[in-house]
MARTIVEX-803517 format. One record per residue (C-alpha): residue in one letter; x, y, z. Coordinates in steps of 0.05 Angstrom, whole numbers, plus 5000, padded with zeros to 4 digits. Layout:
N
{aa = a&X = X&Y = Y&Z = Z} $
...
//
This chain:
362
{aa = m&X = 6400&Y = 6290&Z = 2070} $
{aa = g&X = 6417&Y = 6217&Z = 2082} $
{aa = f&X = 6453&Y = 6225&Z = 2141} $
{aa = i&X = 6397&Y = 6263&Z = 2173} $
{aa = a&X = 6351&Y = 6223&Z = 2151} $
{aa = v&X = 6387&Y = 6153&Z = 2180} $
{aa = l&X = 6396&Y = 6195&Z = 2249} $
{aa = q&X = 6321&Y = 6218&Z = 2257} $
{aa = s&X = 6301&Y = 6151&Z = 2239} $
{aa = v&X = 6349&Y = 6115&Z = 2296} $
{aa = l&X = 6307&Y = 6166&Z = 2342} $
{aa = f&X = 6246&Y = 6152&Z = 2322} $
{aa = l&X = 6263&Y = 6078&Z = 2341} $
{aa = t&X = 6301&Y = 6090&Z = 2410} $
{aa = h&X = 6237&Y = 6132&Z = 2430} $
{aa = f&X = 6198&Y = 6080&Z = 2404} $
{aa = l&X = 6230&Y = 6030&Z = 2457} $
{aa = l&X = 6228&Y = 6075&Z = 2510} $
{aa = y&X = 6155&Y = 6078&Z = 2513} $
{aa = e&X = 6149&Y = 6007&Z = 2502} $
{aa = t&X = 6188&Y = 5993&Z = 2557} $
{aa = w&X = 6162&Y = 6057&Z = 2595} $
{aa = i&X = 6101&Y = 6070&Z = 2590} $
{aa = y&X = 6065&Y = 6029&Z = 2548} $
{aa = p&X = 6077&Y = 5966&Z = 2615} $
{aa = a&X = 6051&Y = 6012&Z = 2661} $
{aa = g&X = 5986&Y = 6032&Z = 2636} $
{aa = s&X = 5979&Y = 6071&Z = 2563} $
{aa = a&X = 5911&Y = 6088&Z = 2579} $
{aa = t&X = 5923&Y = 6134&Z = 2641} $
{aa = p&X = 5925&Y = 6217&Z = 2619} $
{aa = l&X = 5990&Y = 6223&Z = 2645} $
{aa = a&X = 6021&Y = 6162&Z = 2595} $
{aa = g&X = 5986&Y = 6205&Z = 2547} $
{aa = w&X = 6025&Y = 6269&Z = 2571} $
{aa = l&X = 6085&Y = 6225&Z = 2563} $
{aa = k&X = 6074&Y = 6191&Z = 2494} $
{aa = a&X = 6059&Y = 6261&Z = 2470} $
{aa = a&X = 6134&Y = 6291&Z = 2500} $
{aa = l&X = 6175&Y = 6232&Z = 2476} $
{aa = a&X = 6148&Y = 6250&Z = 2403} $
{aa = v&X = 6164&Y = 6319&Z = 2405} $
{aa = l&X = 6230&Y = 6303&Z = 2430} $
{aa = s&X = 6243&Y = 6253&Z = 2385} $
{aa = v&X = 6254&Y = 6301&Z = 2327} $
{aa = s&X = 6274&Y = 6357&Z = 2374} $
{aa = f&X = 6350&Y = 6349&Z = 2369} $
{aa = v&X = 6351&Y = 6344&Z = 2288} $
{aa = a&X = 6304&Y = 6406&Z = 2290} $
{aa = a&X = 6354&Y = 6444&Z = 2337} $
{aa = s&X = 6421&Y = 6420&Z = 2299} $
{aa = l&X = 6392&Y = 6450&Z = 2236} $
{aa = l&X = 6367&Y = 6517&Z = 2267} $
{aa = a&X = 6438&Y = 6515&Z = 2302} $
{aa = f&X = 6478&Y = 6512&Z = 2237} $
{aa = r&X = 6431&Y = 6572&Z = 2206} $
{aa = y&X = 6424&Y = 6619&Z = 2265} $
{aa = t&X = 6446&Y = 6642&Z = 2330} $
{aa = n&X = 6404&Y = 6678&Z = 2383} $
{aa = s&X = 6383&Y = 6661&Z = 2449} $
{aa = l&X = 6314&Y = 6618&Z = 2428} $
{aa = v&X = 6358&Y = 6575&Z = 2382} $
{aa = r&X = 6421&Y = 6567&Z = 2442} $
{aa = t&X = 6359&Y = 6541&Z = 2498} $
{aa = f&X = 6332&Y = 6506&Z = 2441} $
{aa = y&X = 6394&Y = 6470&Z = 2428} $
{aa = r&X = 6424&Y = 6460&Z = 2491} $
{aa = v&X = 6354&Y = 6432&Z = 2520} $
{aa = a&X = 6353&Y = 6380&Z = 2461} $
{aa = a&X = 6432&Y = 6366&Z = 2463} $
{aa = i&X = 6419&Y = 6352&Z = 2539} $
{aa = w&X = 6366&Y = 6306&Z = 2527} $
{aa = v&X = 6397&Y = 6260&Z = 2468} $
{aa = g&X = 6455&Y = 6249&Z = 2516} $
{aa = l&X = 6403&Y = 6229&Z = 2576} $
{aa = l&X = 6380&Y = 6186&Z = 2521} $
{aa = t&X = 6431&Y = 6148&Z = 2510} $
{aa = f&X = 6430&Y = 6121&Z = 2582} $
{aa = l&X = 6358&Y = 6105&Z = 2582} $
{aa = f&X = 6371&Y = 6068&Z = 2526} $
{aa = f&X = 6425&Y = 6019&Z = 2550} $
{aa = a&X = 6373&Y = 6014&Z = 2607} $
{aa = a&X = 6310&Y = 5994&Z = 2570} $
{aa = l&X = 6360&Y = 5938&Z = 2538} $
{aa = s&X = 6384&Y = 5914&Z = 2600} $
{aa = s&X = 6310&Y = 5922&Z = 2627} $
{aa = w&X = 6283&Y = 5876&Z = 2567} $
{aa = l&X = 6354&Y = 5822&Z = 2579} $
{aa = i&X = 6339&Y = 5819&Z = 2653} $
{aa = f&X = 6262&Y = 5798&Z = 2642} $
{aa = a&X = 6278&Y = 5746&Z = 2589} $
{aa = v&X = 6339&Y = 5715&Z = 2627} $
{aa = a&X = 6285&Y = 5710&Z = 2680} $
{aa = r&X = 6230&Y = 5677&Z = 2647} $
{aa = v&X = 6275&Y = 5633&Z = 2618} $
{aa = a&X = 6296&Y = 5615&Z = 2686} $
{aa = g&X = 6229&Y = 5607&Z = 2714} $
{aa = l&X = 6230&Y = 5672&Z = 2766} $
{aa = n&X = 6170&Y = 5706&Z = 2763} $
{aa = i&X = 6199&Y = 5782&Z = 2760} $
{aa = n&X = 6153&Y = 5845&Z = 2767} $
{aa = f&X = 6178&Y = 5884&Z = 2703} $
{aa = h&X = 6163&Y = 5958&Z = 2721} $
{aa = p&X = 6189&Y = 5964&Z = 2780} $
{aa = l&X = 6260&Y = 5933&Z = 2755} $
{aa = v&X = 6244&Y = 5992&Z = 2692} $
{aa = e&X = 6238&Y = 6045&Z = 2749} $
{aa = v&X = 6296&Y = 6025&Z = 2782} $
{aa = l&X = 6347&Y = 6024&Z = 2715} $
{aa = f&X = 6316&Y = 6082&Z = 2687} $
{aa = g&X = 6330&Y = 6116&Z = 2751} $
{aa = i&X = 6404&Y = 6098&Z = 2748} $
{aa = a&X = 6404&Y = 6126&Z = 2672} $
{aa = m&X = 6381&Y = 6185&Z = 2693} $
{aa = a&X = 6420&Y = 6200&Z = 2758} $
{aa = a&X = 6480&Y = 6177&Z = 2716} $
{aa = g&X = 6468&Y = 6228&Z = 2660} $
{aa = l&X = 6457&Y = 6286&Z = 2708} $
{aa = y&X = 6520&Y = 6268&Z = 2732} $
{aa = g&X = 6553&Y = 6277&Z = 2663} $
{aa = v&X = 6526&Y = 6344&Z = 2652} $
{aa = f&X = 6549&Y = 6370&Z = 2720} $
{aa = n&X = 6619&Y = 6333&Z = 2699} $
{aa = a&X = 6627&Y = 6360&Z = 2636} $
{aa = n&X = 6620&Y = 6434&Z = 2671} $
{aa = w&X = 6682&Y = 6412&Z = 2718} $
{aa = t&X = 6747&Y = 6426&Z = 2684} $
{aa = r&X = 6799&Y = 6403&Z = 2710} $
{aa = i&X = 6878&Y = 6416&Z = 2706} $
{aa = t&X = 6919&Y = 6357&Z = 2690} $
{aa = r&X = 6989&Y = 6359&Z = 2699} $
{aa = t&X = 7044&Y = 6318&Z = 2663} $
{aa = t&X = 7125&Y = 6317&Z = 2651} $
{aa = v&X = 7148&Y = 6308&Z = 2585} $
{aa = q&X = 7219&Y = 6286&Z = 2583} $
{aa = l&X = 7250&Y = 6302&Z = 2510} $
{aa = a&X = 7308&Y = 6292&Z = 2487} $
{aa = n&X = 7366&Y = 6351&Z = 2458} $
{aa = l&X = 7308&Y = 6393&Z = 2494} $
{aa = p&X = 7340&Y = 6460&Z = 2483} $
{aa = e&X = 7377&Y = 6484&Z = 2565} $
{aa = a&X = 7326&Y = 6548&Z = 2558} $
{aa = w&X = 7266&Y = 6498&Z = 2555} $
{aa = r&X = 7284&Y = 6459&Z = 2617} $
{aa = g&X = 7242&Y = 6463&Z = 2664} $
{aa = r&X = 7185&Y = 6508&Z = 2628} $
{aa = k&X = 7118&Y = 6498&Z = 2632} $
{aa = a&X = 7057&Y = 6498&Z = 2565} $
{aa = a&X = 6984&Y = 6497&Z = 2567} $
{aa = l&X = 6954&Y = 6458&Z = 2521} $
{aa = i&X = 6879&Y = 6461&Z = 2502} $
{aa = s&X = 6828&Y = 6431&Z = 2455} $
{aa = d&X = 6761&Y = 6422&Z = 2434} $
{aa = v&X = 6724&Y = 6489&Z = 2465} $
{aa = h&X = 6676&Y = 6475&Z = 2420} $
{aa = l&X = 6648&Y = 6552&Z = 2419} $
{aa = g&X = 6569&Y = 6548&Z = 2400} $
{aa = h&X = 6515&Y = 6540&Z = 2425} $
{aa = v&X = 6528&Y = 6506&Z = 2490} $
{aa = r&X = 6596&Y = 6539&Z = 2501} $
{aa = n&X = 6610&Y = 6611&Z = 2488} $
{aa = g&X = 6658&Y = 6668&Z = 2505} $
{aa = g&X = 6638&Y = 6667&Z = 2576} $
{aa = f&X = 6664&Y = 6594&Z = 2580} $
{aa = l&X = 6723&Y = 6615&Z = 2542} $
{aa = r&X = 6733&Y = 6673&Z = 2586} $
{aa = r&X = 6738&Y = 6625&Z = 2645} $
{aa = m&X = 6791&Y = 6577&Z = 2604} $
{aa = v&X = 6828&Y = 6640&Z = 2594} $
{aa = a&X = 6832&Y = 6647&Z = 2676} $
{aa = k&X = 6854&Y = 6579&Z = 2692} $
{aa = i&X = 6901&Y = 6581&Z = 2638} $
{aa = l&X = 6937&Y = 6647&Z = 2655} $
{aa = k&X = 6937&Y = 6623&Z = 2731} $
{aa = e&X = 6982&Y = 6567&Z = 2714} $
{aa = e&X = 7038&Y = 6623&Z = 2690} $
{aa = p&X = 7052&Y = 6575&Z = 2628} $
{aa = d&X = 7108&Y = 6601&Z = 2585} $
{aa = a&X = 7077&Y = 6577&Z = 2524} $
{aa = i&X = 7004&Y = 6561&Z = 2506} $
{aa = f&X = 6986&Y = 6508&Z = 2443} $
{aa = i&X = 6910&Y = 6509&Z = 2429} $
{aa = a&X = 6896&Y = 6440&Z = 2386} $
{aa = g&X = 6842&Y = 6459&Z = 2334} $
{aa = d&X = 6756&Y = 6470&Z = 2352} $
{aa = l&X = 6758&Y = 6522&Z = 2386} $
{aa = y&X = 6703&Y = 6532&Z = 2351} $
{aa = d&X = 6639&Y = 6479&Z = 2343} $
{aa = g&X = 6619&Y = 6507&Z = 2267} $
{aa = t&X = 6553&Y = 6524&Z = 2282} $
{aa = a&X = 6526&Y = 6597&Z = 2274} $
{aa = i&X = 6562&Y = 6642&Z = 2310} $
{aa = d&X = 6597&Y = 6714&Z = 2310} $
{aa = a&X = 6661&Y = 6685&Z = 2310} $
{aa = g&X = 6703&Y = 6745&Z = 2325} $
{aa = r&X = 6671&Y = 6764&Z = 2391} $
{aa = a&X = 6675&Y = 6695&Z = 2415} $
{aa = a&X = 6753&Y = 6694&Z = 2410} $
{aa = e&X = 6745&Y = 6757&Z = 2442} $
{aa = p&X = 6770&Y = 6732&Z = 2507} $
{aa = l&X = 6833&Y = 6703&Z = 2477} $
{aa = s&X = 6866&Y = 6768&Z = 2467} $
{aa = e&X = 6872&Y = 6769&Z = 2551} $
{aa = l&X = 6912&Y = 6697&Z = 2534} $
{aa = t&X = 6998&Y = 6717&Z = 2537} $
{aa = a&X = 7059&Y = 6670&Z = 2550} $
{aa = p&X = 7131&Y = 6688&Z = 2542} $
{aa = q&X = 7141&Y = 6649&Z = 2491} $
{aa = g&X = 7078&Y = 6657&Z = 2449} $
{aa = v&X = 7010&Y = 6626&Z = 2437} $
{aa = y&X = 7001&Y = 6584&Z = 2377} $
{aa = f&X = 6937&Y = 6546&Z = 2347} $
{aa = v&X = 6915&Y = 6495&Z = 2291} $
{aa = a&X = 6853&Y = 6488&Z = 2256} $
{aa = g&X = 6809&Y = 6429&Z = 2279} $
{aa = n&X = 6755&Y = 6390&Z = 2240} $
{aa = h&X = 6701&Y = 6437&Z = 2258} $
{aa = e&X = 6746&Y = 6497&Z = 2233} $
{aa = q&X = 6744&Y = 6462&Z = 2169} $
{aa = f&X = 6682&Y = 6435&Z = 2155} $
{aa = g&X = 6682&Y = 6495&Z = 2107} $
{aa = d&X = 6715&Y = 6553&Z = 2094} $
{aa = d&X = 6757&Y = 6569&Z = 2153} $
{aa = s&X = 6771&Y = 6645&Z = 2146} $
{aa = k&X = 6726&Y = 6676&Z = 2187} $
{aa = y&X = 6742&Y = 6627&Z = 2242} $
{aa = l&X = 6824&Y = 6635&Z = 2238} $
{aa = s&X = 6822&Y = 6709&Z = 2214} $
{aa = a&X = 6784&Y = 6722&Z = 2291} $
{aa = i&X = 6838&Y = 6679&Z = 2323} $
{aa = s&X = 6885&Y = 6714&Z = 2288} $
{aa = a&X = 6855&Y = 6789&Z = 2305} $
{aa = a&X = 6862&Y = 6765&Z = 2381} $
{aa = g&X = 6930&Y = 6766&Z = 2378} $
{aa = v&X = 6945&Y = 6686&Z = 2372} $
{aa = r&X = 6990&Y = 6667&Z = 2331} $
{aa = v&X = 6958&Y = 6616&Z = 2271} $
{aa = l&X = 7002&Y = 6557&Z = 2251} $
{aa = s&X = 6976&Y = 6535&Z = 2172} $
{aa = n&X = 7041&Y = 6482&Z = 2151} $
{aa = e&X = 7088&Y = 6529&Z = 2190} $
{aa = k&X = 7156&Y = 6516&Z = 2237} $
{aa = v&X = 7176&Y = 6569&Z = 2280} $
{aa = e&X = 7235&Y = 6573&Z = 2327} $
{aa = v&X = 7227&Y = 6582&Z = 2392} $
{aa = d&X = 7295&Y = 6592&Z = 2441} $
{aa = g&X = 7319&Y = 6518&Z = 2393} $
{aa = l&X = 7249&Y = 6487&Z = 2399} $
{aa = q&X = 7223&Y = 6476&Z = 2335} $
{aa = i&X = 7150&Y = 6485&Z = 2344} $
{aa = v&X = 7102&Y = 6457&Z = 2274} $
{aa = g&X = 7031&Y = 6464&Z = 2270} $
{aa = v&X = 6990&Y = 6424&Z = 2213} $
{aa = p&X = 6913&Y = 6431&Z = 2216} $
{aa = y&X = 6871&Y = 6387&Z = 2205} $
{aa = r&X = 6855&Y = 6382&Z = 2136} $
{aa = n&X = 6922&Y = 6388&Z = 2114} $
{aa = a&X = 6943&Y = 6318&Z = 2163} $
{aa = a&X = 6877&Y = 6284&Z = 2144} $
{aa = q&X = 6889&Y = 6224&Z = 2084} $
{aa = g&X = 6959&Y = 6213&Z = 2093} $
{aa = r&X = 6982&Y = 6283&Z = 2071} $
{aa = l&X = 7016&Y = 6298&Z = 2142} $
{aa = a&X = 7082&Y = 6257&Z = 2117} $
{aa = s&X = 7097&Y = 6306&Z = 2055} $
{aa = v&X = 7076&Y = 6361&Z = 2093} $
{aa = l&X = 7121&Y = 6353&Z = 2147} $
{aa = k&X = 7180&Y = 6329&Z = 2103} $
{aa = g&X = 7161&Y = 6401&Z = 2064} $
{aa = l&X = 7192&Y = 6435&Z = 2132} $
{aa = r&X = 7258&Y = 6412&Z = 2142} $
{aa = l&X = 7259&Y = 6389&Z = 2208} $
{aa = d&X = 7319&Y = 6385&Z = 2244} $
{aa = r&X = 7323&Y = 6324&Z = 2276} $
{aa = d&X = 7379&Y = 6326&Z = 2313} $
{aa = r&X = 7338&Y = 6380&Z = 2355} $
{aa = a&X = 7274&Y = 6380&Z = 2394} $
{aa = s&X = 7209&Y = 6397&Z = 2359} $
{aa = i&X = 7141&Y = 6395&Z = 2382} $
{aa = l&X = 7094&Y = 6384&Z = 2329} $
{aa = l&X = 7009&Y = 6413&Z = 2344} $
{aa = t&X = 6966&Y = 6388&Z = 2301} $
{aa = h&X = 6895&Y = 6368&Z = 2326} $
{aa = a&X = 6883&Y = 6290&Z = 2317} $
{aa = p&X = 6920&Y = 6242&Z = 2334} $
{aa = d&X = 6913&Y = 6205&Z = 2263} $
{aa = n&X = 6974&Y = 6189&Z = 2233} $
{aa = p&X = 7030&Y = 6189&Z = 2291} $
{aa = e&X = 7066&Y = 6140&Z = 2247} $
{aa = m&X = 7081&Y = 6195&Z = 2194} $
{aa = a&X = 7102&Y = 6244&Z = 2246} $
{aa = e&X = 7143&Y = 6203&Z = 2287} $
{aa = a&X = 7186&Y = 6181&Z = 2218} $
{aa = a&X = 7191&Y = 6244&Z = 2202} $
{aa = g&X = 7237&Y = 6262&Z = 2266} $
{aa = v&X = 7181&Y = 6293&Z = 2307} $
{aa = s&X = 7200&Y = 6293&Z = 2380} $
{aa = l&X = 7127&Y = 6315&Z = 2412} $
{aa = q&X = 7061&Y = 6309&Z = 2380} $
{aa = l&X = 7005&Y = 6355&Z = 2416} $
{aa = s&X = 6932&Y = 6329&Z = 2401} $
{aa = g&X = 6850&Y = 6334&Z = 2422} $
{aa = h&X = 6802&Y = 6316&Z = 2376} $
{aa = t&X = 6776&Y = 6239&Z = 2406} $
{aa = h&X = 6747&Y = 6279&Z = 2472} $
{aa = l&X = 6770&Y = 6205&Z = 2496} $
{aa = g&X = 6695&Y = 6189&Z = 2471} $
{aa = q&X = 6660&Y = 6239&Z = 2522} $
{aa = f&X = 6617&Y = 6190&Z = 2555} $
{aa = i&X = 6599&Y = 6115&Z = 2553} $
{aa = p&X = 6592&Y = 6076&Z = 2516} $
{aa = w&X = 6630&Y = 6130&Z = 2466} $
{aa = s&X = 6690&Y = 6120&Z = 2506} $
{aa = w&X = 6688&Y = 6051&Z = 2493} $
{aa = m&X = 6685&Y = 6060&Z = 2415} $
{aa = a&X = 6740&Y = 6118&Z = 2426} $
{aa = r&X = 6792&Y = 6071&Z = 2457} $
{aa = r&X = 6783&Y = 6017&Z = 2404} $
{aa = m&X = 6796&Y = 6070&Z = 2339} $
{aa = y&X = 6852&Y = 6109&Z = 2372} $
{aa = r&X = 6884&Y = 6060&Z = 2420} $
{aa = q&X = 6936&Y = 6074&Z = 2460} $
{aa = f&X = 6938&Y = 6144&Z = 2430} $
{aa = v&X = 6859&Y = 6160&Z = 2454} $
{aa = y&X = 6880&Y = 6199&Z = 2510} $
{aa = g&X = 6942&Y = 6220&Z = 2553} $
{aa = l&X = 7010&Y = 6209&Z = 2540} $
{aa = s&X = 7046&Y = 6152&Z = 2493} $
{aa = r&X = 7095&Y = 6129&Z = 2460} $
{aa = i&X = 7117&Y = 6107&Z = 2382} $
{aa = g&X = 7185&Y = 6097&Z = 2369} $
{aa = e&X = 7226&Y = 6157&Z = 2388} $
{aa = m&X = 7166&Y = 6202&Z = 2393} $
{aa = q&X = 7114&Y = 6217&Z = 2449} $
{aa = v&X = 7049&Y = 6236&Z = 2438} $
{aa = f&X = 6995&Y = 6267&Z = 2481} $
{aa = t&X = 6926&Y = 6269&Z = 2474} $
{aa = s&X = 6882&Y = 6323&Z = 2504} $
{aa = s&X = 6809&Y = 6298&Z = 2518} $
{aa = g&X = 6795&Y = 6368&Z = 2511} $
{aa = a&X = 6756&Y = 6423&Z = 2551} $
{aa = g&X = 6687&Y = 6429&Z = 2519} $
{aa = t&X = 6636&Y = 6385&Z = 2488} $
{aa = w&X = 6607&Y = 6361&Z = 2425} $
{aa = g&X = 6531&Y = 6350&Z = 2415} $
{aa = p&X = 6512&Y = 6325&Z = 2480} $
{aa = p&X = 6538&Y = 6374&Z = 2535} $
{aa = l&X = 6561&Y = 6309&Z = 2581} $
{aa = r&X = 6620&Y = 6274&Z = 2603} $
{aa = l&X = 6623&Y = 6207&Z = 2629} $
{aa = g&X = 6684&Y = 6170&Z = 2625} $
{aa = s&X = 6724&Y = 6226&Z = 2617} $
{aa = n&X = 6739&Y = 6295&Z = 2644} $
{aa = p&X = 6745&Y = 6351&Z = 2618} $
{aa = e&X = 6806&Y = 6386&Z = 2624} $
{aa = i&X = 6863&Y = 6437&Z = 2613} $
{aa = v&X = 6936&Y = 6397&Z = 2602} $
{aa = m&X = 7007&Y = 6428&Z = 2638} $
{aa = l&X = 7062&Y = 6409&Z = 2600} $
{aa = e&X = 7132&Y = 6401&Z = 2640} $
{aa = f&X = 7191&Y = 6390&Z = 2596} $
{aa = q&X = 7249&Y = 6365&Z = 2627} $
//
């Protein structure tokens, strides 16, 4: 409850800043200003209210309410920085002795902010195929030239649903991958018919298998309903397991077992053969040094969303450094972190793109 109170307080203050910047200087006594003030008051509580409903109920009304509230929170981020920029420019102009008309400045900056936000909504629905070649030492001859699809962070829930997953499945199958890796957060963690949402996975096939590891959103609580639904759709769920496919070691460690420094002990128990190539599928790129010390050749992860949109993308880069996105290296191990296919919270992407990754092994 404490987090909810803090979040709601921040939202109240942010909406108050918008009011003071946008409506009040233009004349708060006009009828239009009164309506806008009321709208901001409603919008200030919409996301918290929609989120609380989303974790308990799933129906068309709740889904619509949540989508609208989530989009607004995303737009609010851009409007907040537009408001701050307006006051900063106004203050600098006053100090410099320049006479600047405040409200036209606000209108321009708010217009830019809204345009950027709306593009972010469009961009979040435009899933790309990202292609990269990975060279692995001791790669079995059978795997040379083979392709694998990596998808993560679909976040099925009140914004993305089975229809979105069906489109992702069609995109993956069109690429004809030899193996498919799903790196967690298939679900958002909100109320959902898990089995029905996972049904499109039954169409997902690959000669060397389809593999899934749980992410943090599956493991907010009991993950059994999610894992059962994924298994029922024919996907191999890896939980602290190693499987060997044509000489390649494929390891899956769920988010909960990899967190807080536990990854090293899990990998030690799996006894990787350092003389043969291995792939570790784990949701977050949190402890790559542990995987490298255990002899892993390639780690595949998601989780970061590349921050999803500015300014959070800058914060994500600061937190995850070179592992925030794309192919990187630590010692003898390579790490590929995907920006994910879906979104969490605001369905916006600016400064990051939703993707399915196609890896070619050499």
